[in-house]
C-alpha positions as CSV (number, residue, x, y, z in Angstrom):
1,M,-1.5,-27.5,-45.2
2,P,1.9,-27.1,-43.7
3,S,3.7,-24.0,-45.1
4,R,6.8,-25.8,-46.4
5,A,6.2,-29.6,-46.5
6,P,5.2,-30.1,-50.2
7,A,7.3,-27.2,-51.4
8,R,10.5,-28.4,-49.8
9,T,10.2,-32.1,-49.6
10,D,8.7,-32.3,-53.1
11,P,10.5,-33.1,-55.4
12,G,11.1,-35.6,-53.1
13,R,12.0,-37.1,-49.9
14,T,10.3,-39.8,-47.9
15,R,13.1,-40.7,-45.5
16,Q,12.3,-44.0,-44.1
17,N,12.0,-47.1,-46.4
18,G,8.9,-49.3,-46.4
19,S,9.1,-52.9,-45.3
20,A,10.7,-55.3,-47.8
21,P,8.1,-56.8,-50.1
22,Q,7.5,-60.5,-50.2
23,D,6.7,-62.4,-53.3
24,S,3.6,-64.5,-53.0
25,P,3.5,-67.0,-55.9
26,D,1.6,-69.7,-54.0
27,R,-2.1,-69.3,-53.9
28,A,-5.0,-71.7,-52.9
29,G,-5.2,-74.4,-55.5
30,G,-2.1,-73.2,-57.2
31,H,-4.1,-70.9,-59.5
32,P,-3.0,-67.3,-60.1
33,A,-5.3,-64.5,-59.1
34,P,-7.1,-62.8,-62.0
35,H,-4.8,-59.8,-62.0
36,D,-1.8,-62.1,-62.4
37,L,-3.2,-63.0,-65.9
38,T,-3.0,-59.4,-67.2
39,P,-0.1,-59.0,-69.7
40,P,2.5,-56.7,-68.2
41,I,2.8,-53.1,-69.3
42,R,6.0,-52.5,-71.2
43,I,7.9,-49.4,-70.0
44,A,10.0,-47.7,-72.7
45,V,13.7,-47.0,-72.1
46,G,13.9,-43.5,-70.6
47,L,13.0,-41.6,-67.5
48,V,10.5,-43.2,-65.1
49,V,9.0,-40.7,-62.7
50,L,7.3,-42.0,-59.6
51,V,4.5,-39.7,-58.3
52,G,3.1,-40.3,-54.9
53,P,2.7,-38.9,-51.4
54,P,5.0,-40.1,-48.5
55,A,4.0,-43.5,-47.3
56,S,2.3,-44.3,-50.6
57,G,4.5,-47.3,-51.3
58,K,7.1,-46.0,-53.7
59,T,10.1,-47.5,-52.0
60,S,8.4,-50.9,-51.5
61,F,7.5,-50.9,-55.2
62,V,10.9,-50.2,-56.6
63,R,12.5,-52.6,-54.1
64,A,10.2,-55.3,-55.5
65,L,11.3,-54.4,-59.0
66,V,14.9,-54.8,-58.0
67,E,14.3,-58.1,-56.1
68,R,12.5,-59.5,-59.1
69,R,15.4,-58.5,-61.3
70,Q,13.2,-56.4,-63.5
71,I,15.6,-53.5,-63.0
72,D,19.1,-53.2,-61.6
73,V,19.6,-51.3,-58.3
74,E,21.6,-48.6,-60.0
75,A,18.5,-47.7,-62.1
76,V,16.8,-46.3,-59.0
77,V,17.8,-42.7,-58.0
78,S,16.3,-41.9,-54.7
79,S,16.6,-38.4,-53.2
80,D,16.2,-39.9,-49.7
81,E,19.1,-42.2,-50.2
82,I,21.2,-39.4,-51.6
83,R,20.3,-37.3,-48.5
84,A,21.4,-40.1,-46.3
85,E,24.7,-40.5,-48.2
86,L,25.5,-36.8,-48.0
87,F,24.2,-35.9,-44.6
88,G,23.7,-39.2,-42.7
89,A,20.9,-39.6,-40.2
90,S,21.4,-36.2,-38.7
91,A,18.4,-34.0,-38.1
92,E,17.3,-31.5,-40.8
93,P,18.9,-28.1,-40.3
94,A,16.8,-25.8,-38.4
95,D,17.9,-22.8,-40.4
96,S,15.9,-22.5,-43.6
97,D,18.9,-21.3,-45.6
98,A,21.0,-24.3,-44.6
99,A,18.1,-26.6,-45.4
100,D,17.7,-25.0,-48.8
101,A,21.4,-25.4,-49.4
102,A,21.2,-29.1,-48.4
103,D,18.3,-29.6,-50.8
104,A,20.2,-28.0,-53.6
105,R,23.1,-30.4,-53.1
106,I,20.8,-33.4,-53.0
107,F,19.0,-32.6,-56.2
108,E,22.1,-31.6,-58.1
109,E,23.5,-35.1,-57.3
110,R,20.2,-36.7,-58.2
111,D,20.2,-34.9,-61.5
112,R,23.8,-35.9,-62.2
113,R,22.9,-39.6,-61.6
114,I,19.9,-39.4,-63.8
115,V,21.9,-37.7,-66.6
116,A,24.5,-40.4,-66.4
117,R,21.9,-43.1,-67.0
118,L,20.1,-41.3,-69.8
119,A,23.4,-40.6,-71.5
120,A,24.2,-44.3,-71.5
121,G,20.8,-45.2,-73.1
122,R,19.6,-46.8,-69.9
123,S,16.3,-46.4,-68.0
124,V,16.3,-44.5,-64.7
125,I,13.7,-44.3,-62.0
126,A,13.3,-41.0,-60.1
127,E,12.1,-42.0,-56.7
128,S,10.7,-39.0,-54.9
129,T,7.3,-37.6,-54.2
130,N,7.1,-35.4,-57.4
131,V,3.5,-34.4,-56.6
132,T,4.0,-30.8,-57.8
133,P,4.3,-29.6,-61.4
134,R,7.5,-27.7,-60.5
135,A,9.1,-30.9,-59.3
136,R,8.2,-32.8,-62.4
137,E,9.3,-29.9,-64.7
138,R,12.9,-30.3,-63.7
139,L,12.9,-34.0,-64.3
140,I,11.1,-33.8,-67.7
141,A,13.6,-31.2,-68.9
142,L,16.4,-33.7,-68.2
143,A,14.7,-36.3,-70.2
144,R,14.0,-34.0,-73.1
145,S,17.7,-33.1,-73.3
146,F,18.4,-36.7,-74.3
147,D,15.2,-37.2,-76.3
148,A,14.2,-39.8,-73.8
149,P,10.5,-40.6,-73.2
150,V,9.0,-40.0,-69.8
151,T,6.8,-42.6,-68.1
152,V,4.9,-41.6,-65.0
153,L,3.9,-44.3,-62.5
154,R,1.3,-42.9,-60.0
155,L,0.9,-44.3,-56.5
156,A,-2.2,-42.8,-55.1
157,P,-3.8,-44.7,-52.2
158,D,-6.9,-43.3,-50.7
159,V,-6.2,-40.9,-47.8
160,A,-7.4,-43.4,-45.2
161,G,-5.1,-46.0,-46.5
162,L,-2.2,-43.6,-46.8
163,L,-2.6,-42.5,-43.2
164,Q,-2.7,-46.2,-42.1
165,Q,0.5,-46.9,-44.0
166,Y,2.1,-43.8,-42.5
167,A,1.1,-44.9,-38.9
168,E,2.4,-48.4,-39.4
169,R,5.8,-47.1,-40.5
170,G,6.2,-45.0,-37.4
171,R,7.6,-42.1,-39.2
172,T,8.8,-39.1,-37.2
173,D,10.0,-36.8,-40.0
174,L,6.4,-36.0,-41.1
175,T,3.1,-35.5,-39.4
176,A,-0.3,-36.9,-40.5
177,A,-1.2,-33.3,-41.5
178,D,1.9,-33.3,-43.8
179,V,0.8,-36.6,-45.4
180,R,-2.7,-35.2,-46.0
181,A,-1.2,-32.1,-47.6
182,Y,0.8,-34.1,-50.0
183,A,-2.2,-36.2,-50.9
184,A,-4.2,-33.0,-51.5
185,V,-1.5,-31.6,-53.8
186,M,-1.4,-34.8,-55.8
187,S,-5.1,-34.9,-56.2
188,R,-5.1,-31.4,-57.5
189,D,-2.0,-31.3,-59.6
190,A,-1.1,-34.9,-60.6
191,G,-4.0,-36.2,-62.6
192,A,-3.3,-38.3,-65.7
193,D,-4.3,-35.6,-68.1
194,R,-2.2,-33.0,-66.4
195,L,0.8,-35.3,-66.4
196,R,0.4,-36.0,-70.1
197,S,0.1,-32.3,-70.8
198,E,3.4,-31.7,-69.0
199,G,5.2,-34.1,-71.3
200,A,4.7,-37.7,-70.0
201,A,4.5,-40.1,-72.9
202,A,2.6,-42.6,-70.7
203,V,0.9,-42.6,-67.3
204,H,0.1,-45.7,-65.4
205,D,-1.3,-46.3,-61.9
206,V,0.5,-48.7,-59.6
207,P,-2.0,-50.7,-57.6
208,G,-1.5,-51.3,-53.9
209,R,-3.2,-52.3,-50.7
210,R,-6.6,-50.8,-51.7
211,Q,-6.7,-53.2,-54.6
212,S,-5.3,-56.1,-52.4
213,V,-2.1,-56.1,-54.4
214,T,1.3,-56.6,-52.8
215,P,4.4,-54.6,-54.0
216,A,5.7,-57.8,-55.7
217,E,2.4,-58.3,-57.5
218,A,2.4,-54.6,-58.5
219,A,5.9,-54.9,-59.9
220,A,4.9,-58.0,-61.9
221,R,2.5,-55.8,-63.8
222,F,5.4,-54.0,-65.5
223,T,8.3,-55.0,-67.7
224,F,11.2,-52.8,-68.7
225,A,12.7,-52.6,-72.2
226,P,16.5,-53.3,-72.5
227,C,18.9,-50.4,-72.8
228,R,19.3,-48.7,-76.1
229,P,22.6,-47.4,-77.7
230,P,23.3,-43.8,-76.5
231,G,22.2,-41.1,-78.9
232,R,19.3,-43.1,-80.4
C-alpha cells in the first residue's frame, strides 16, 4: 500500500471525472428491466456521504442524479472540484507541508459549503472517497451539529472491475497500486455495520457495472426528500 495515498487523498479526491452517463429508457420490446420495477429508495434530507475508491463511479453517479433532476447541482460538494477551483490543474506540490496546507484549505471550503446546505435545511452530497473512519468522522460531526441524518451510499466494485474503470479513464494522478490500496481500506473499514456504528442512519449500496447497471439506472433507484425548514 502506498504510504500516503489513502491517508492524504481520503477524505477525498479523485481528480478526473468519469464519462457523462447516458439514460437508456428504451429496451427491447419497450419493457423495463426487472431492476427498473424496484421502488426507489427514499433518501432523507440531510448529509449524504459517498464512500468508494477512486474510479468506482462516484462522479458518474452524482452527475446522473443532477441530469435526471433528482438533485440540484449545488447539492454536490466535491473535494476534487474545490481543488480545481482553488489550485487549477497545476501539479500537486512536491513538498509535503505545502500539500498538507492545500488539503487543509480544500476541506475547510468543503466543510463551509456543507454547513451552508445543512443550515438551510437542504440535502448535501459529500463527493469524495471517504473510505477511512477518520474521513467520515469529520463529516458525521458536521451533520450532528445540525441534527441532520447521515445516509451513506457505498460504491464498491470488485477490484478487477475497479482497475478496468481506472484504466479506461487514463488517470495519471494515481497508480493501479493506489487504487488497490483504496479498495483494501474500504473492504476493511467501510462495511455496512461499521458505517452504522459510526452514526449513519442508513447505508445503501449503489449498483454499477458488475450488476450491469448504468449510472442513470443506479440514480433512478433513489429519490431525495424535499428540503425542510432550518432548525427542524
